[in-house]
DRENDO-335729 format. One record per residue: residue number from 1; residue in three letters; x, y, z of N, C-alpha, C in turn. Coordinates in steps of 0.05 Angstrom, whole numbers, plus 5000, padded with zeros to 4 digits. Atoms other than C-alpha are relative to their C-alpha. Layout:
<rs>
<r NUM,'ALA',<X,Y,Z>,<X,Y,Z>,<X,Y,Z>>
...
</rs>
This chain:
<rs>
<r 1,'MET',<4996,5006,4971>,<4666,5056,4852>,<4984,4976,5007>>
<r 2,'ALA',<5013,5025,4991>,<4650,4986,4878>,<4996,5002,5030>>
<r 3,'VAL',<5008,4999,4971>,<4614,4983,4945>,<4994,4972,5010>>
<r 4,'PHE',<5003,5026,4988>,<4618,4923,4990>,<4987,5002,5028>>
<r 5,'PRO',<5014,4998,4974>,<4579,4906,5053>,<5018,5007,5023>>
<r 6,'ASP',<4982,4996,4978>,<4639,4907,5098>,<5028,4994,4991>>
<r 7,'PRO',<4973,5005,5007>,<4715,4903,5098>,<5007,4971,4994>>
<r 8,'ALA',<4995,5029,5003>,<4715,4827,5103>,<4993,4991,4972>>
<r 9,'VAL',<5009,5009,5026>,<4675,4817,5039>,<5017,5014,4979>>
<r 10,'LEU',<4983,4985,5018>,<4716,4871,5004>,<5028,4985,4997>>
<r 11,'GLY',<4974,5013,5000>,<4780,4835,5025>,<5000,4973,4986>>
<r 12,'GLN',<5003,5026,5013>,<4755,4767,5001>,<4999,5003,4970>>
<r 13,'GLU',<5002,4996,5030>,<4738,4794,4932>,<5027,5007,4989>>
<r 14,'LEU',<4974,4991,5009>,<4804,4829,4925>,<5021,4977,5000>>
<r 15,'ALA',<4981,5023,4998>,<4843,4768,4949>,<4995,4980,4978>>
<r 16,'ARG',<5006,5019,5022>,<4807,4724,4898>,<5012,5010,4974>>
<r 17,'GLU',<4990,4988,5025>,<4826,4772,4841>,<5031,4998,4999>>
<r 18,'ILE',<4971,5001,4999>,<4899,4775,4864>,<5011,4972,4995>>
<r 19,'LEU',<4990,5027,5003>,<4908,4700,4869>,<4994,4988,4972>>
<r 20,'GLN',<5006,5009,5028>,<4874,4687,4802>,<5021,5011,4981>>
<r 21,'GLU',<4981,4987,5017>,<4920,4736,4768>,<5028,4989,5005>>
<r 22,'ALA',<4974,5011,4994>,<4982,4710,4804>,<5003,4973,4989>>
<r 23,'GLU',<4999,5027,5011>,<4966,4639,4783>,<5002,5001,4970>>
<r 24,'ARG',<4998,4998,5030>,<4956,4660,4711>,<5029,5008,4992>>
<r 25,'MET',<4973,4992,5007>,<5024,4695,4711>,<5020,4979,5006>>
<r 26,'ARG',<4982,5022,4994>,<5058,4637,4745>,<5001,4979,4977>>
<r 27,'GLY',<5002,5019,5022>,<5033,4593,4689>,<5015,5009,4976>>
<r 28,'GLU',<4985,4988,5022>,<5067,4640,4641>,<5030,5002,5007>>
<r 29,'GLY',<4973,4998,4991>,<5132,4636,4681>,<5009,5027,5009>>
<r 30,'ARG',<4994,4972,4992>,<5127,4708,4706>,<4995,5004,5029>>
<r 31,'THR',<5004,4993,4973>,<5133,4737,4775>,<4977,5021,5002>>
<r 32,'TYR',<5022,4982,4995>,<5070,4773,4801>,<5009,5020,5021>>
<r 33,'LEU',<4991,4979,4983>,<5088,4840,4833>,<4976,5017,5010>>
<r 34,'LEU',<5022,4987,4987>,<5037,4868,4883>,<5012,5024,5016>>
<r 35,'GLY',<4992,4977,4984>,<5046,4939,4910>,<4981,5002,5024>>
<r 36,'CYS',<5016,5001,4975>,<5023,4945,4983>,<5006,5023,5019>>
<r 37,'PRO',<4996,4982,4978>,<5012,4997,5036>,<4999,4985,5026>>
<r 38,'ALA',<5006,5009,4972>,<5017,4985,5111>,<4975,5013,5008>>
<r 39,'GLY',<5023,4987,4989>,<4960,5006,5155>,<4975,4983,5001>>
<r 40,'ARG',<5026,5013,4994>,<4887,4990,5167>,<4984,4992,4977>>
<r 41,'SER',<5018,5004,5022>,<4853,4995,5100>,<5001,4973,4986>>
<r 42,'LEU',<4997,5025,5015>,<4882,4932,5069>,<5004,4976,5018>>
<r 43,'ARG',<4995,5023,4981>,<4887,4889,5132>,<4981,4977,4995>>
<r 44,'SER',<5019,5022,5006>,<4825,4849,5113>,<5007,4986,4975>>
<r 45,'THR',<4991,5013,5025>,<4853,4837,5044>,<5024,4981,5005>>
<r 46,'TYR',<4977,5016,4995>,<4919,4811,5070>,<4991,4974,5015>>
<r 47,'ALA',<5010,5024,4986>,<4881,4765,5119>,<4987,4981,4981>>
<r 48,'SER',<5014,5017,5020>,<4838,4739,5062>,<5019,4987,4982>>
<r 49,'LEU',<4979,5012,5017>,<4899,4728,5019>,<5012,4975,5014>>
<r 50,'ALA',<4989,5022,4986>,<4928,4684,5073>,<4981,4976,5001>>
<r 51,'ASP',<5020,5021,4997>,<4864,4645,5084>,<4995,4986,4973>>
<r 52,'LEU',<5007,5011,5025>,<4848,4635,5011>,<5024,4984,4988>>
<r 53,'ALA',<4976,5013,5011>,<4920,4618,4991>,<5003,4972,5014>>
<r 54,'ALA',<4997,5025,4986>,<4921,4564,5046>,<4978,4980,4990>>
<r 55,'ALA',<5022,5017,5009>,<4853,4536,5024>,<5004,4989,4972>>
<r 56,'GLN',<4996,5008,5028>,<4873,4533,4951>,<5027,4985,4997>>
<r 57,'GLY',<4973,5011,5003>,<4944,4508,4965>,<5015,5015,4978>>
<r 58,'ALA',<4988,4982,5021>,<4968,4567,4922>,<5030,4997,4999>>
<r 59,'ASP',<4971,5000,5003>,<5038,4567,4894>,<5008,5029,4995>>
<r 60,'LEU',<4992,4972,5001>,<5065,4636,4909>,<5031,5004,5000>>
<r 61,'SER',<4972,4999,5002>,<5138,4621,4897>,<5010,5020,4980>>
<r 62,'GLN',<4994,4979,5019>,<5136,4672,4840>,<4983,5025,5006>>
<r 63,'PHE',<5016,4978,4992>,<5101,4726,4879>,<5018,5019,5015>>
<r 64,'ALA',<4983,4981,4986>,<5134,4790,4903>,<4982,5024,5010>>
<r 65,'VAL',<5014,4978,4988>,<5110,4848,4947>,<5018,5025,5001>>
<r 66,'ALA',<4986,4975,5000>,<5132,4920,4937>,<4987,5019,5020>>
<r 67,'MET',<5011,4981,4981>,<5120,4962,4999>,<5003,5029,4990>>
<r 68,'MET',<5000,4974,5012>,<5105,5035,4984>,<5017,5020,5016>>
<r 69,'ASP',<4985,4980,4984>,<5142,5070,5041>,<5011,4988,5026>>
<r 70,'GLU',<4990,5008,4974>,<5179,5067,5107>,<5009,5025,5015>>
<r 71,'TYR',<4992,4978,4983>,<5192,5113,5166>,<5031,5001,5003>>
<r 72,'LEU',<4972,4996,4996>,<5261,5142,5177>,<5006,5013,5026>>
<r 73,'VAL',<4990,4988,4975>,<5300,5161,5239>,<5026,5014,4993>>
<r 74,'LEU',<4976,4984,5005>,<5356,5211,5242>,<5024,4987,5013>>
<r 75,'ALA',<4975,5010,4990>,<5427,5184,5250>,<5021,5021,4995>>
<r 76,'PRO',<4979,4981,5005>,<5492,5222,5254>,<5008,5005,4971>>
<r 77,'ASP',<4992,4997,5028>,<5505,5208,5180>,<4976,5004,4982>>
<r 78,'GLY',<5024,4994,5016>,<5434,5225,5158>,<4977,4982,5006>>
<r 79,'PRO',<5024,5017,4994>,<5365,5193,5156>,<5005,4970,4993>>
<r 80,'ARG',<4998,5029,5003>,<5362,5117,5163>,<4973,4987,5003>>
<r 81,'LEU',<5024,5015,4996>,<5307,5065,5159>,<4996,4995,5030>>
<r 82,'CYS',<5006,5006,4972>,<5272,5057,5226>,<5005,4970,5004>>
<r 83,'PRO',<4995,5030,4995>,<5286,4989,5260>,<4976,4984,4990>>
<r 84,'ALA',<5021,5019,5011>,<5247,4933,5226>,<4983,4989,5021>>
<r 85,'ASP',<5017,5011,4979>,<5222,4910,5294>,<4984,5022,5015>>
<r 86,'ALA',<5017,4978,4989>,<5192,4979,5311>,<4970,4995,4994>>
<r 87,'HIS',<5029,5007,5003>,<5116,4973,5320>,<4988,5014,4975>>
<r 88,'TYR',<5010,4984,5022>,<5107,5025,5265>,<5014,4994,4973>>
<r 89,'SER',<4984,5004,5025>,<5157,4997,5214>,<4982,4987,4978>>
<r 90,'CYS',<5015,5011,5024>,<5125,4986,5145>,<5013,4973,4991>>
<r 91,'ARG',<4987,5025,5007>,<5177,4932,5132>,<4991,4978,5019>>
<r 92,'GLY',<5010,5019,4981>,<5158,4898,5196>,<4971,4992,4995>>
<r 93,'TYR',<5029,5005,5007>,<5084,4904,5177>,<4999,4980,4976>>
<r 94,'GLY',<5000,5017,5023>,<5100,4872,5110>,<5006,4972,5006>>
<r 95,'HIS',<4994,5027,4992>,<5130,4812,5143>,<4977,4989,5017>>
<r 96,'ARG',<5021,5010,4981>,<5078,4805,5199>,<4973,4995,4987>>
<r 97,'GLU',<5028,4999,5011>,<5014,4821,5161>,<4998,4987,4972>>
<r 98,'ILE',<5002,5009,5028>,<5031,4798,5091>,<5016,4973,4997>>
<r 99,'LEU',<4984,5024,5006>,<5089,4749,5081>,<4997,4978,5021>>
<r 100,'ASP',<5001,5020,4978>,<5088,4713,5149>,<4973,4987,5000>>
<r 101,'ARG',<5027,5011,4999>,<5012,4705,5149>,<4994,4982,4976>>
<r 102,'ILE',<5005,5017,5023>,<5009,4679,5078>,<5018,4975,5001>>
<r 103,'ASN',<4982,5023,5001>,<5070,4634,5084>,<4994,4980,5021>>
<r 104,'ASP',<5006,5019,4978>,<5047,4602,5149>,<4981,4978,4991>>
<r 105,'GLY',<5019,5020,5009>,<4992,4566,5111>,<5009,4985,4975>>
<r 106,'LEU',<4991,5013,5024>,<5035,4542,5053>,<5025,4983,5006>>
<r 107,'PRO',<4976,5015,4997>,<5088,4488,5047>,<5024,5017,4989>>
<r 108,'PRO',<4977,4984,5006>,<5159,4515,5040>,<5004,5006,4970>>
<r 109,'GLU',<4995,4996,5028>,<5164,4505,4965>,<4980,5018,4986>>
<r 110,'ARG',<5022,4983,5012>,<5100,4546,4952>,<4999,5027,5014>>
<r 111,'ARG',<5000,4975,4985>,<5117,4605,4998>,<5012,5024,4984>>
<r 112,'ILE',<4987,4977,5011>,<5134,4676,4979>,<5029,5001,5011>>
<r 113,'PRO',<4972,4998,4990>,<5211,4681,4983>,<5003,5025,5016>>
<r 114,'LEU',<4997,4977,4982>,<5231,4727,5040>,<5014,5023,4985>>
<r 115,'GLU',<4987,4978,5014>,<5276,4766,4992>,<4981,5015,4980>>
<r 116,'ASN',<5019,4987,5017>,<5213,4783,4952>,<4983,5020,5014>>
<r 117,'LEU',<5012,4977,4986>,<5192,4836,5003>,<5018,5023,4994>>
<r 118,'TRP',<4983,4978,5009>,<5218,4900,4971>,<4991,5026,5013>>
<r 119,'PHE',<5006,4973,4988>,<5221,4971,4999>,<5021,5020,4991>>
<r 120,'PRO',<4981,4979,5008>,<5255,5037,4982>,<5020,5005,5022>>
<r 121,'GLU',<4979,4994,4982>,<5320,5058,5014>,<5006,5030,4998>>
<r 122,'PRO',<4996,4970,5000>,<5335,5131,5035>,<5027,5007,4987>>
<r 123,'ASP',<4975,4993,5012>,<5407,5128,5009>,<4999,5003,4970>>
<r 124,'ASP',<5003,5000,5030>,<5385,5117,4937>,<4971,4995,4993>>
<r 125,'PRO',<5029,5006,5005>,<5309,5125,4930>,<4994,4994,4971>>
<r 126,'MET',<5006,5005,5029>,<5312,5126,4854>,<5007,4971,4992>>
<r 127,'ALA',<4994,5027,5006>,<5342,5056,4855>,<4975,4982,5002>>
<r 128,'TYR',<5025,5015,4998>,<5272,5032,4875>,<4985,5003,4974>>
<r 129,'GLU',<5013,4995,5026>,<5244,5063,4812>,<5011,4981,4979>>
<r 130,'GLU',<4987,5017,5020>,<5295,5025,4772>,<4995,4971,5006>>
<r 131,'ARG',<5007,5028,4993>,<5281,4960,4809>,<4972,4993,4990>>
<r 132,'LEU',<5027,5005,5008>,<5207,4965,4796>,<4998,4999,4969>>
<r 133,'ARG',<5000,4999,5029>,<5219,4983,4723>,<5013,4975,4988>>
<r 134,'GLY',<4986,5022,5009>,<5268,4927,4715>,<4984,4974,5002>>
<r 135,'ALA',<5017,5024,4996>,<5216,4877,4741>,<4976,5001,4980>>
<r 136,'GLY',<5022,4999,5019>,<5169,4899,4686>,<4976,5016,5010>>
<r 137,'GLY',<5022,4984,4989>,<5127,4945,4730>,<4984,4984,5020>>
<r 138,'ILE',<5017,5011,4978>,<5076,4932,4785>,<4974,4990,4987>>
<r 139,'ASP',<5024,5011,5012>,<5019,4886,4764>,<4975,5012,5012>>
<r 140,'LEU',<5023,4987,4987>,<4971,4914,4816>,<5012,5015,5024>>
<r 141,'PHE',<4992,4984,4976>,<4984,4970,4866>,<4974,5006,5016>>
<r 142,'LEU',<5022,4994,4981>,<4936,4972,4925>,<5009,5025,5015>>
<r 143,'VAL',<4994,4975,4986>,<4932,5041,4955>,<4978,5007,5019>>
<r 144,'ALA',<5019,4989,4981>,<4897,5075,5013>,<5002,5030,5000>>
<r 145,'ALA',<5000,4971,4999>,<4880,5148,5027>,<4997,5010,5028>>
<r 146,'GLY',<5003,4989,4974>,<4889,5189,5089>,<4974,5013,5005>>
<r 147,'ALA',<5027,4991,4995>,<4824,5207,5122>,<4999,5030,5000>>
<r 148,'SER',<5002,4971,4996>,<4842,5280,5135>,<5009,5016,4976>>
<r 149,'ASP',<4988,4983,5023>,<4881,5303,5073>,<5003,4984,4975>>
<r 150,'GLY',<4998,5016,5025>,<4877,5246,5022>,<5027,4992,4993>>
<r 151,'HIS',<4972,5008,5007>,<4951,5231,5027>,<5001,4970,4991>>
<r 152,'VAL',<4996,5027,5010>,<4974,5169,4990>,<5030,4994,5006>>
<r 153,'ALA',<4974,5005,4990>,<5035,5135,5020>,<5007,5024,5018>>
<r 154,'PHE',<4994,4976,4985>,<5073,5194,5050>,<4998,5026,4983>>
<r 155,'ASN',<5003,4977,5017>,<5054,5241,4993>,<4978,5018,5011>>
<r 156,'PRO',<5020,4982,4988>,<5020,5302,5025>,<4985,5016,4979>>
<r 157,'ALA',<5014,4981,5017>,<4971,5352,4996>,<5021,5018,4987>>
<r 158,'GLY',<4980,4984,5015>,<5008,5392,4943>,<5018,4985,4983>>
<r 159,'THR',<4982,5018,5016>,<5044,5332,4913>,<4990,5000,4971>>
<r 160,'THR',<5007,5001,5028>,<5046,5332,4837>,<5002,4972,4989>>
<r 161,'LEU',<4997,5025,5014>,<5041,5275,4788>,<5028,4994,4991>>
<r 162,'ALA',<4972,5004,5008>,<5114,5284,4773>,<5016,4987,5023>>
<r 163,'ALA',<4985,5008,4975>,<5134,5261,4844>,<5008,4970,4996>>
<r 164,'ARG',<4988,5027,5001>,<5179,5199,4846>,<5009,4992,5028>>
<r 165,'THR',<4991,5010,4974>,<5209,5157,4902>,<5020,5019,5012>>
<r 166,'ARG',<4982,4980,4988>,<5243,5204,4950>,<4996,5000,5031>>
<r 167,'VAL',<5004,4996,4971>,<5254,5223,5023>,<4981,5024,5003>>
<r 168,'ILE',<5021,4980,4996>,<5194,5264,5048>,<4999,5008,5030>>
<r 169,'ARG',<5007,4991,4972>,<5182,5306,5110>,<4970,4997,5003>>
<r 170,'LEU',<5028,5007,4996>,<5116,5280,5136>,<4984,5024,5008>>
<r 171,'SER',<5019,4978,4992>,<5058,5329,5140>,<4989,4995,5028>>
<r 172,'LEU',<5013,5003,4974>,<5024,5342,5206>,<4975,4982,4997>>
<r 173,'ALA',<5024,5016,5004>,<4960,5312,5178>,<5007,4970,4997>>
<r 174,'THR',<4992,5028,5003>,<4996,5248,5157>,<5008,4988,5027>>
<r 175,'ARG',<4990,5009,4975>,<5029,5242,5225>,<4976,4995,5019>>
<r 176,'ARG',<5024,5003,4983>,<4962,5251,5261>,<4984,4975,4991>>
<r 177,'ASP',<5014,5024,5010>,<4929,5198,5216>,<5014,4975,5010>>
<r 178,'ASN',<4985,5024,4992>,<4985,5151,5234>,<5000,4994,5029>>
<r 179,'LEU',<5006,5006,4973>,<4970,5157,5307>,<4978,4978,5002>>
<r 180,'GLU',<5022,5020,5001>,<4907,5116,5290>,<5010,4974,4987>>
<r 181,'THR',<4991,5024,5014>,<4943,5070,5241>,<5018,4983,5018>>
<r 182,'PHE',<4981,5015,4982>,<4997,5050,5292>,<4994,5009,5029>>
<r 183,'PRO',<5008,4991,4973>,<4964,5054,5362>,<5023,4998,5021>>
<r 184,'GLY',<4977,5001,4982>,<5032,5039,5394>,<5012,5027,5006>>
<r 185,'PHE',<4989,4973,4994>,<5048,5113,5389>,<4983,5011,5023>>
<r 186,'ALA',<5014,4989,4975>,<5032,5145,5456>,<4992,5029,4994>>
<r 187,'SER',<5006,4972,5006>,<5032,5216,5426>,<5010,5007,4973>>
<r 188,'LEU',<4991,4990,5026>,<5044,5256,5363>,<5030,5004,5000>>
<r 189,'ASP',<4971,4996,4998>,<5115,5270,5388>,<5015,4975,4993>>
<r 190,'GLU',<4987,5025,5006>,<5131,5197,5378>,<5000,4992,4970>>
<r 191,'VAL',<5003,5006,5028>,<5111,5195,5304>,<5023,5012,4985>>
<r 192,'PRO',<4978,4990,5015>,<5172,5202,5259>,<4992,5023,4982>>
<r 193,'THR',<5005,4977,5017>,<5177,5266,5218>,<5010,4995,4971>>
<r 194,'LEU',<4989,5005,5027>,<5213,5235,5157>,<4992,4971,4991>>
<r 195,'GLY',<5005,5027,5012>,<5198,5177,5110>,<5012,4999,4972>>
<r 196,'VAL',<4994,5005,5028>,<5219,5148,5044>,<4977,4987,4987>>
<r 197,'SER',<5026,5008,5011>,<5162,5137,4997>,<5000,5001,4969>>
<r 198,'VAL',<5005,4997,5028>,<5142,5123,4926>,<4984,5025,4995>>
<r 199,'GLY',<5016,4976,5007>,<5112,5183,4890>,<4975,4992,4986>>
<r 200,'LEU',<5025,5005,5016>,<5045,5190,4857>,<5007,4992,4972>>
<r 201,'GLY',<4991,5007,5027>,<5081,5187,4791>,<5011,4972,4998>>
<r 202,'THR',<4990,5028,5000>,<5115,5122,4811>,<4977,4980,4996>>
<r 203,'ILE',<5022,5019,5001>,<5049,5088,4823>,<4985,5002,4973>>
<r 204,'ALA',<5016,4996,5024>,<5012,5118,4764>,<5013,4989,4975>>
<r 205,'GLU',<4987,5007,5025>,<5065,5105,4713>,<5011,4972,4999>>
<r 206,'GLN',<4988,5026,5000>,<5093,5039,4736>,<4981,4976,5007>>
<r 207,'SER',<5019,5021,4993>,<5029,5001,4752>,<4981,4995,4978>>
<r 208,'ARG',<5019,5007,5020>,<4985,4963,4704>,<4971,5004,5009>>
<r 209,'ARG',<5027,4995,4987>,<4926,4969,4752>,<5004,5011,5027>>
<r 210,'VAL',<4998,4988,4972>,<4913,5010,4815>,<4972,4998,5012>>
<r 211,'ILE',<5025,5001,4986>,<4858,4997,4866>,<5003,5017,5026>>
<r 212,'LEU',<5001,4983,4977>,<4844,5051,4918>,<4978,4988,5019>>
<r 213,'VAL',<5018,5012,4980>,<4812,5021,4981>,<4996,5019,5024>>
<r 214,'MET',<5007,4984,4977>,<4775,5061,5034>,<4977,4986,5015>>
<r 215,'THR',<5021,5014,4984>,<4735,5029,5090>,<4996,5014,5027>>
<r 216,'GLY',<5006,4990,4974>,<4701,5050,5154>,<4989,5028,5000>>
<r 217,'GLU',<5013,4974,4998>,<4664,5110,5179>,<5019,5023,4999>>
<r 218,'ASP',<4981,4978,4999>,<4727,5150,5188>,<5010,5008,4972>>
<r 219,'LYS',<4992,4993,5027>,<4739,5148,5113>,<4976,5012,4984>>
<r 220,'ARG',<5024,4990,5015>,<4669,5174,5096>,<5005,5027,4987>>
<r 221,'ALA',<4995,4974,5011>,<4691,5245,5087>,<5020,4999,4976>>
<r 222,'ALA',<4980,5004,5021>,<4750,5222,5044>,<4986,4990,4974>>
<r 223,'VAL',<5015,5011,5023>,<4703,5182,4998>,<4983,5022,4987>>
<r 224,'SER',<5017,4978,5010>,<4656,5242,4992>,<5018,5021,4985>>
<r 225,'ARG',<4983,4982,5013>,<4715,5287,4975>,<5009,4990,4973>>
<r 226,'LEU',<4991,5011,5025>,<4739,5240,4921>,<4977,5001,4979>>
<r 227,'ARG',<5024,4999,5018>,<4668,5237,4891>,<4997,5027,4987>>
<r 228,'ARG',<5003,4972,5011>,<4672,5313,4881>,<5022,5006,4980>>
<r 229,'CYS',<4979,4995,5019>,<4735,5307,4840>,<4993,4988,4972>>
<r 230,'ALA',<5004,5010,5027>,<4730,5301,4765>,<5026,4992,4986>>
<r 231,'ASP',<4974,5006,5010>,<4804,5295,4754>,<5020,5004,5022>>
<r 232,'PHE',<4979,4997,4980>,<4870,5298,4791>,<5001,5029,5010>>
<r 233,'THR',<4995,4974,4988>,<4878,5357,4839>,<5019,4997,5022>>
<r 234,'SER',<4978,5005,4982>,<4941,5364,4878>,<4993,5004,5030>>
<r 235,'ASP',<5007,4996,4973>,<4906,5387,4941>,<4986,4977,5013>>
<r 236,'TRP',<5012,5025,4989>,<4875,5317,4948>,<5015,4977,4985>>
<r 237,'PRO',<4982,5018,5015>,<4930,5267,4928>,<4986,4974,4991>>
<r 238,'ALA',<5014,5025,5008>,<4882,5207,4926>,<4986,5003,4972>>
<r 239,'SER',<5012,4995,5027>,<4851,5239,4863>,<5018,4992,4978>>
<r 240,'PHE',<4982,5010,5021>,<4912,5214,4826>,<4989,4975,4987>>
<r 241,'ILE',<5011,5025,5011>,<4870,5151,4816>,<4988,5005,4971>>
<r 242,'PHE',<5011,4992,5026>,<4839,5189,4756>,<5022,4998,4978>>
<r 243,'ARG',<4979,5000,5020>,<4907,5187,4721>,<5015,4973,5000>>
<r 244,'CYS',<4988,5026,5000>,<4924,5114,4735>,<4989,4982,4978>>
<r 245,'ARG',<5010,5019,5018>,<4918,5057,4687>,<4981,4981,5014>>
<r 246,'ASN',<5019,5020,4990>,<4858,5012,4698>,<4993,5005,5030>>
<r 247,'PRO',<5006,4993,4972>,<4836,5048,4762>,<4973,4989,5010>>
<r 248,'THR',<5024,5008,4987>,<4784,5022,4811>,<5000,5010,5028>>
<r 249,'VAL',<5003,4992,4972>,<4758,5047,4878>,<4982,4980,5013>>
<r 250,'PHE',<5014,5019,4984>,<4736,4996,4929>,<4993,5013,5027>>
<r 251,'VAL',<5008,4989,4974>,<4696,5021,4990>,<4980,4981,5013>>
<r 252,'ASP',<5021,5015,4987>,<4653,4989,5043>,<4976,5018,5005>>
<r 253,'ARG',<5025,4986,4997>,<4581,5010,5060>,<5004,5024,5018>>
<r 254,'LEU',<4998,4977,4982>,<4601,5054,5119>,<5015,5023,4988>>
<r 255,'ALA',<4985,4979,5013>,<4652,5092,5079>,<4984,5014,4978>>
<r 256,'SER',<5015,4990,5024>,<4604,5101,5020>,<4977,5019,5008>>
<r 257,'LEU',<5022,4984,4992>,<4551,5137,5061>,<5008,5030,4996>>
<r 258,'VAL',<4995,4971,5005>,<4545,5212,5046>,<5008,5012,5027>>
<r 259,'ALA',<4990,4986,4976>,<4586,5252,5095>,<4985,5025,5006>>
</rs>
């Protein structure tokens, strides 16, 4: 477990690592695929990526972002992706906080192509698995953990390592945590009850490296809970990090303090 003074320093270190590896892979003629969550935990990393890429004049034309999940709304013909312009949309977040911020500081020929923002679809969730596998897997998957139940993406407590990309009914704990993640929600009643999400098995098996990031005082209990795990336990999904290839946990000082 690596401990950083604050989220800004953590984000800067992580951004440096990502850009170094992306540049190495570009030199080999390969696309760098970064798995990303929406939400608060990685916001400083995405901001640092934008700042550092602009300062370096990075060439990210062979860079792709795989979002881990998206909220669904019910339609007469079944669940559909929520509108991309909804304040809580993970696709919208991917554009605003990742692609748009990074691309704003780069000339057109060095920007991440807009079509390189990937996300799962509820009509055929397993097609996302195939797309990731066809790309050679995810080079680095950044993940966060729910403060109250350790959920990863929309995978609630009780999820097994066999779980793949699928439509999920969101747990009450996940929905409550997302009231904080997306403050535009006025009440719990406004938080969607369904989502499409990668599974724990998707991340663990298709990623060459996984970094779990937890920052802030509200994640202190989650960090303490993870420290008590010696291996994966389904009642705390974030413990899947023990079964990932090349796993690392990044936390800031506030999160690292004993709960």
